[in-house]
C-alpha positions as CSV (number, residue, x, y, z in Angstrom):
1,M,0.3,-0.1,-0.2
2,Q,1.4,3.1,-1.0
3,F,0.9,6.0,1.3
4,N,-1.2,9.3,-0.4
5,P,-0.3,13.1,1.0
6,E,-4.0,13.2,-0.4
7,A,-6.4,11.6,0.8
8,T,-5.5,12.6,4.6
9,M,-5.4,15.4,4.0
10,P,-8.9,17.8,5.1
11,A,-10.6,19.0,2.0
12,A,-9.8,22.6,1.6
13,A,-11.2,24.8,3.4
14,P,-12.2,28.0,0.7
15,T,-9.4,30.6,1.4
16,L,-8.8,34.1,1.3
17,T,-6.1,35.3,-1.0
18,R,-3.0,35.9,-0.6
19,D,-2.8,39.8,-0.5
20,A,-6.4,39.2,1.5
21,S,-5.4,36.9,4.6
22,L,-2.1,39.9,4.5
23,S,-4.3,42.7,4.6
24,R,-6.4,41.2,7.3
25,L,-3.4,40.3,9.5
26,Y,-2.0,43.4,9.6
27,R,-5.4,45.6,10.6
28,R,-5.3,42.7,12.7
29,L,-2.3,44.2,14.3
30,E,-2.1,47.5,13.9
31,R,-5.6,46.7,16.3
32,D,-3.8,45.8,18.8
33,T,-1.0,47.3,18.5
34,L,-3.0,50.5,18.4
35,T,-4.9,48.8,21.7
36,H,-1.6,48.3,23.6
37,L,-0.2,51.4,22.7
38,R,-3.6,53.1,24.5
39,Q,-3.3,50.9,27.1
40,H,0.6,52.2,27.8
41,C,-0.1,56.1,27.2
42,A,-2.7,54.8,30.1
43,E,-0.7,54.0,32.2
44,Q,2.0,55.9,31.5
45,A,-0.5,59.5,32.6
46,A,-1.4,57.2,36.3
47,R,2.7,57.7,37.0
48,I,2.8,60.9,35.6
49,D,-0.2,61.7,37.5
50,Q,1.5,59.9,40.6
51,L,4.7,61.0,39.8
52,E,3.6,64.6,40.2
53,A,1.7,64.0,43.2
54,Q,4.5,63.7,45.1
55,V,6.9,66.1,43.2
56,E,3.7,68.6,44.1
57,S,4.0,66.6,48.2
58,L,8.2,66.6,48.1
59,Q,7.9,70.7,47.3
60,R,5.3,70.9,50.5
61,D,7.4,69.0,52.9
62,L,10.6,71.2,52.4
63,S,9.4,74.4,52.2
64,N,8.2,73.8,55.8
65,A,11.5,72.1,56.5
66,E,13.3,75.6,55.1
67,M,10.2,77.6,57.4
68,A,11.5,75.4,60.4
69,A,14.8,75.9,59.6
70,E,14.8,79.6,59.5
71,M,12.8,79.8,62.9
72,W,14.2,78.0,64.5
73,H,17.9,79.9,62.8
74,Q,16.6,83.1,63.8
75,V,15.3,81.6,67.8
76,A,18.4,80.7,68.2
77,F,20.8,83.8,67.6
78,D,17.7,86.2,68.9
79,A,18.7,83.6,72.5
80,A,22.0,84.6,72.1
81,A,22.5,88.0,71.5
82,D,19.8,88.1,74.0
83,H,21.9,86.6,77.4
84,D,25.2,87.4,75.3
85,L,26.0,84.1,74.3
86,P,28.8,82.8,71.6
87,I,26.9,80.7,68.6
88,G,29.6,78.8,66.6
89,V,30.8,76.1,65.8
90,T,31.8,73.0,67.9
91,R,34.9,71.1,67.4
92,D,33.2,68.7,66.5
93,G,30.5,70.1,64.3
94,Q,27.6,71.1,65.7
95,A,26.5,74.4,65.4
96,G,25.5,76.2,68.2
97,I,26.6,78.7,71.8
98,V,30.2,77.4,72.4
99,T,31.7,77.4,75.4
100,A,35.2,79.4,76.1
101,S,36.6,76.7,76.1
102,E,35.4,75.8,72.3
103,V,36.0,79.1,70.4
104,T,39.5,78.7,69.4
105,A,41.4,82.0,68.2
């Protein structure tokens, strides 16, 4: 018995021409690509919104910290001036009121 490949093949379904098949495939690929890009853009927009909110929060925190530092700086210098105390940097790098033994020439 000889093998007949045509006998084992199912009946051919109606096929589109090669150009029509490629056109259909390209349209599907373009649609899927566009869907993917829209999803990616939406994700990126959400991430940008999140990062902008984070930046605004950090800018507020920085502004508050700067105002607090300025206030404490002013309070310390006013208190030192009121009590005629020297302000400087100690040998270990701390800023504040220094004692006579910490003042260097």
